[in-house]
C-alpha positions in Angstrom: 0.0 0.0 0.0 2.1 2.9 -1.3 -0.5 5.7 -1.2 -1.4 7.2 2.2 -5.2 7.7 2.1 -5.5 9.4 5.4 -4.6 13.1 5.0 -3.7 13.5 8.6 -1.2 10.6 8.5 0.2 12.0 5.2 0.8 15.3 6.9 2.8 13.7 9.7 5.0 11.9 7.2 5.5 15.1 5.2 6.7 16.8 8.4 9.7 14.4 8.8 13.1 15.3 7.5 13.5 13.7 4.1 16.1 11.1 5.2 14.0 10.0 8.1 10.8 10.1 6.2 12.2 7.4 3.8 13.1 5.3 6.8 9.8 5.5 8.5 8.0 4.9 5.2 10.0 1.7 4.9 8.6 0.7 8.3 5.2 1.4 7.0 5.8 -0.7 4.0 7.0 -3.6 6.2 3.8 -3.4 8.3 1.5 -3.7 5.2 3.7 -6.4 3.7 3.6 -8.4 6.9 -0.2 -8.0 7.1 -0.6 -9.2 3.5 1.7 -12.2 4.1 0.1 -13.3 7.4 -2.9 -15.7 7.1 -6.0 -14.6 8.9 -5.1 -10.9 9.3 -7.9 -8.5 8.4 -7.5 -5.3 6.6 -5.2 -2.8 8.3 -6.5 0.6 9.2 -4.1 3.5 9.0 -4.8 6.4 11.4 -3.2 8.7 14.0 -2.9 7.9 17.7 -1.2 10.3 19.9 -0.2 12.2 16.8 1.7 9.2 15.4 1.0 7.0 12.4 -0.8 3.9 13.7 -1.9 0.6 12.3 -4.9 -1.4 13.6 -6.5 -4.6 12.6 -9.2 -6.8 14.2 -7.7 -9.2 16.7 -4.4 -7.3 16.7 -2.7 -4.8 19.0 -2.0 -1.3 17.7 1.4 -0.6 16.1 2.7 2.9 15.9 5.8 4.5 14.4 7.4 7.9 14.6 10.4 10.1 14.3 10.9 12.7 17.1 12.8 15.9 16.9 14.4 15.3 20.4 16.1 12.2 19.0 16.9 13.4 15.4 18.9 10.4 14.3 16.6 7.7 15.3 13.0 6.5 14.8 11.0 3.8 16.4 8.2 1.2 16.1 5.9 1.3 19.1 3.8 -1.4 20.7 1.3 -1.4 23.6 3.3 -1.5 26.8 0.6 -3.5 28.6 1.1 -6.5 26.3 3.8 -9.1 26.2 4.9 -8.2 22.7 8.2 -6.4 23.4 9.1 -9.0 26.0 8.5 -11.7 23.4 10.6 -9.8 20.8 13.4 -9.5 23.3 13.3 -13.3 23.8 13.3 -13.9 20.1 15.6 -11.1 18.8 17.3 -9.7 21.9 20.7 -9.6 20.1 19.3 -8.1 16.9 17.2 -5.1 17.9 17.6 -2.1 20.2 14.6 -1.8 22.6 13.2 1.1 24.6 11.7 -0.5 27.7 8.7 -2.6 27.0 7.2 -0.3 24.4 9.4 0.1 21.3 12.0 -1.1 18.9 14.4 1.8 18.1 16.4 2.2 14.9 19.3 4.5 14.1 19.2 6.5 10.8 21.9 4.3 9.3 20.6 0.9 10.5 20.0 -1.7 7.9 16.6 -3.1 8.8 16.3 -6.9 9.4 13.2 -7.2 7.3 12.3 -10.8 8.0 12.6 -10.4 11.8 10.6 -7.1 11.7 7.9 -8.8 9.7 7.7 -11.6 12.2 7.3 -9.1 15.1 4.7 -7.1 13.2 2.8 -10.4 12.4 2.7 -11.3 16.1 1.3 -7.8 16.9 -1.3 -8.1 14.2 -2.5 -11.4 15.8 -1.9 -10.6 19.4 -5.3 -11.2 20.9 -5.4 -14.6 19.2 -2.0 -15.5 20.6 -1.6 -13.8 23.9 -2.6 -16.9 25.9 0.3 -18.9 24.4 3.9 -19.1 25.7 6.0 -16.9 23.5 2.9 -16.0 21.6 2.9 -19.4 20.1 6.3 -19.2 18.6 8.6 -22.2 18.5 12.3 -21.5 18.8 14.9 -23.6 17.0 18.0 -22.5 18.7 21.6 -23.0 17.6 24.5 -22.8 20.1 25.2 -19.1 19.5 21.7 -17.9 20.4 20.3 -20.5 22.8 21.4 -19.1 26.1 20.5 -15.6 25.3 17.0 -16.4 24.0 16.2 -18.7 26.9 17.4 -16.3 29.5 15.3 -13.5 28.1 12.2 -15.8 27.9 12.6 -17.0 31.5 13.3 -13.5 32.9 10.3 -12.1 31.0 8.1 -14.8 32.6 7.3 -16.2 29.2 8.8 -19.6 30.0 9.4 -21.5 33.2 13.0 -22.6 33.7 12.9 -25.7 31.6 14.1 -29.2 32.5 15.8 -30.5 29.4 15.2 -34.0 28.0 18.0 -35.7 26.1 16.8 -37.2 22.8 18.9 -38.4 19.8 21.8 -36.0 20.6 19.5 -33.0 21.1 18.4 -31.1 24.1 14.6 -30.7 23.9 12.4 -28.3 25.8 9.0 -30.0 25.2 6.5 -27.9 23.3 8.6 -24.8 23.2 12.2 -25.1 22.4 14.5 -27.4 20.5 18.2 -26.8 20.9 20.7 -28.8 18.9 24.5 -29.1 18.9 26.6 -28.3 15.9 30.2 -27.9 15.1 29.5 -25.1 12.7 29.8 -22.1 14.9 29.4 -19.8 12.0 25.8 -21.1 11.4 22.9 -18.8 12.0 22.2 -18.7 15.8 18.5 -19.4 15.6 15.6 -20.0 13.3 12.1 -19.1 14.4 8.9 -20.5 13.2 5.3 -20.3 14.4 3.7 -23.3 16.1 0.8 -22.8 13.8 2.9 -23.9 10.8 2.7 -27.6 9.9 5.4 -29.7 11.5 8.3 -30.6 9.2 9.6 -33.4 11.4 
């Protein structure tokens, strides 16, 4: 969705410095792409909340984005601080994003956006009220050796998981229903892969 239909929203974007406008518009594009790619997500409404471009959908939690003059070289994606969304994002992507408390993911002007991870976070927000009763919002972690400890510690500290008792099975450490952690000699491998529990099992 390239065109901004809501004139009030368009006016906010027009008020950003050109370089930052391009960055925040990229966030906007990611929100609409994630919505289009996520099964069961209803149409996204674009409006203003607290003077910030905001995105709402049935069954989801409001997503906001903004650039603020007091922090001229950064912009942010905001989430409802009364949800478990940012705590979950920290568990999943704690080493990838910069967070502001329990309400925002913050980006610097020169950051290269990790699009796949961002879309996943947005997708969870757009389905939040369907997922909020599930541990880690229904996400299953497949953790490699580089990311396992960090992700598990965040999840446990955030209260999203109990401290798990691992079960040994075929050379893997398995945390039933939530986490699979496998050993590998390839320390250059990607630290973790994330997939939703809703996806069909590939095992």
